[in-house]
Residue, then its C-alpha position, 0 to 999 in steps of 0.5 A: x887365614x882371615x883375621x877373626x872378629x872379636x866376640x867377648x861375652x862380658x857378663x860371663x864371669x862364673x861358669x858352671x863348675x866342672x865335676x872332677x870326682x873320678x879324677x880325684x878318686x885316682x889322685x891318692x893312688x897315683x901319688x902312692x905308686x908314682x913319685x910326683x904322681x906322674x912321669x913328667x914334672x911339667x904335667x904334675x898337679x902343682x903345675x895346674x889349679x886345684x879345679x882342673x882335669x887331673x887325668x886324661x883318658x882320650x884324645x882326638x885331633x885337638x880335643x881331649x877328654x878327662x876321667x870324668x868325661x869332660x871335653x877340652x880343646x887342647x893347646x898343650x898338645x902332649x908338650x908339643x909332641x903332637x903336631x898333626x893331632x891326637x890319634x891322627x888316623x894315617x900315623x895310627x894306621x902306619x904304626x899298626x901295620x908295623x906292629x903286625x910285622x913285629x916291633x923289636x928284633x935281635x938284629x936291626x930291622x930294614x925300617x931303621x935304614x929307611x927312616x934313617x935315609x928319609x930323615x937325613x934327606x930332610x935335615x940338611x948337613x947331617x950325615x949320620x943319625x942315631x934314634x932314641x926314645x926321648x930328647x934327653x937321650x939324644x942331647x946327652x949323646x951329643x954331649x958325650x960325643x963332643x967330650x970324646x971328640x974334643x977331649x974336653x969336659x966342660x959344657x956351655x948351655x944357654x941360660x935362657x932355654x928352660x930344659x935340655x935333659x934329665x941327665x946330671x950334666x944339665x939338671x945339675x945346673x938348675x935349682x933342682x940339683x939334689x943328688x948330683x955331685x958338686x964335681x958334676x955341676x961344676x962342669x956346666x956353665x951358662x951364657x945368654x941368648x942373643x948375647x955373644x959377649x957372654x959366650x966369649x967370656x966363657x971361652x976366655x975364662x975356661x980356655x981349651x976346656x969347653x967341649x961344646x956349646x948347646x942351645x935351642x935355635x929359637x924359643x920366644x925371641x928370634x936370633x938377632x944380628x946373626x946370633x947363631x952364625x956368631x955362636x958357630x964361629x966362636x965354637x970353631x975358633x975355640x975348638x968346641x962342638x956346636x950343638x943345635x937342640x931342635x927338639x921343639x923347633x924341628x917340625x914346627x919352624x919347618x920340616x928341616x927345623x929352625x936351622x933351615x929357616x936361619x940357614x945354618x948347619x951345626x955340628x950336631x943336632x937333636x930332634x924329637x917331639x913332633x917327629x912321631x906325633x906323640x910316638x916316642x921317637x928322637x934323633x941325634x944327627x950330625x957330621x960323620x967325623x963326630x957321629x962315627x966315634x960311636x961306631x965300630x969302624x974306627x981305631x980310636x977309643x969306643x964311645x958308648x953312644x945310645x945303645x938303647x933296647x927300644x931306641x929304634x923300636x919299629x912302631x915309632x919309626x913307622x909313625x915318623x915315616x908317615x909324619x914325614x909323608x904327611x908334612x911333605x904332602x899337606x903343607x903342615x907348617x903353613x897351617x900351623x903358622x896360619x892358625x897360630x897367627x889367627x889365635x894371636x891376632x884374636x887374643x891381642x884384640x881381646x887384650x886391647x878391648x879389656x886393657x890388659x896390655x902389659x898384664x897378659x901377653x901372647x909370646x913366641x912364634x905362631x906355630x909354638x905360642x905360649x903366654x906371659x901372666x903378670x899382676x896389676x904392677x905388671x910383675x911376673x905372676x904364678x897366681x894370675x897364670x893359675x887364674x887364667x888356667x882355672x878360668x879357661x879350663x872351666x870353659x873347656x879349654x886346656x891351655x898350659x901353652x897356646x900350642x896349635x896343631x894341624x887339627x886346629x881349624x879356623x872354626x876351633x880357633x874362633x870358638x876358643x877366642x870366645x871362651x878366652x874372652x870370657x876368661x880374660x874378662x875374669x882376669x881383668x876383674x881380678x887385676x881391679x878387685x884383687x885376685x883372692x876374690x877369684x882364684x880358687x886354691x893355691x897358685x901353681x909353682x915353677x918346675x925348677x925349685x929347690x924345695x917342694 
């Protein structure tokens, strides 16, 4: 991918105000019927400015449309689930073919074996697999297996990784822990990424009590000094199960996940998001001696592992099989890295031009970008995040992150950069003149907080 030329239309400060009347008309009904007004906290109203598309009705490629008919280039891609593009034709066709054959039977369908064999051929070191519908199911399944395998209760989670599950074992460790018994909260402890000493201290503090260690292979910071290998050795030394969460990194770092990039094979792995290009599918994979505790062919105590009605629903499995095929034939990973690199280079050029260094920053791997917003004193700022969202939305960009897909092209990236140049010019003006002059309404809030 060639480096984009910098184009900033500096005079454009105030864009034409978009109309959100239809969305606003639905908002009260959503909140009356659905707690929080939606089914995912990261999609909630308090995560977006007051001037924003509240409800979306359609997506195609890397574009989405809201209830008022406004069109946006999207850089959230369904919370990173959509790696190929919205309504990707061959995936939709594969799912439709399977729908015509039936989606759920009273015994396993042959497509379950077909998808299992294909997935295990891609995930090196994995010997068995269980499908489910979301990441929380499979990470919780991994924790349950680890506790059964080790006979221990405690879990060590990486404090630098924001989310592992909706289940009590993890949410109890966050500020949003209402409704979770203290006895459950006390079983989860945290360590820091790239800090093996913090994990060693946990093992020393709770000898023989930690069932497993769970972390993402990488988020915005790569592992340093063979950190993942060091964690694995510490787990082996202390008899704990080593779990890598590849919900995000799988299908963005490589087809075999970040573990393939970094040459490591954990005891258990969890997969999801991009696996179905938006279709609901996740997977738990791992070593046979651990995974088979959830089976019926041994004489040990039974483990109730991922027995879900829709876990292996065939439409999603058909979508996943087509996703695998597209990845293998279309060089998706290289494309994600290419357009992500182009986007990063372009925004960094704008940052230099506007002298925003330290106040706005693109972070993460090109295939999984996000950004940091800081105020005039270079402190993390939710208000400036809101302003950036407000100004990009006004220019037809929906960017809760900077996540790209196979449907993002060089042309779309360049169009995005032109509009982001205008938005960041307003950001610069707000730094110089005061954000209250430019921000409409309240700032967004962090998801994990004690009170509304």
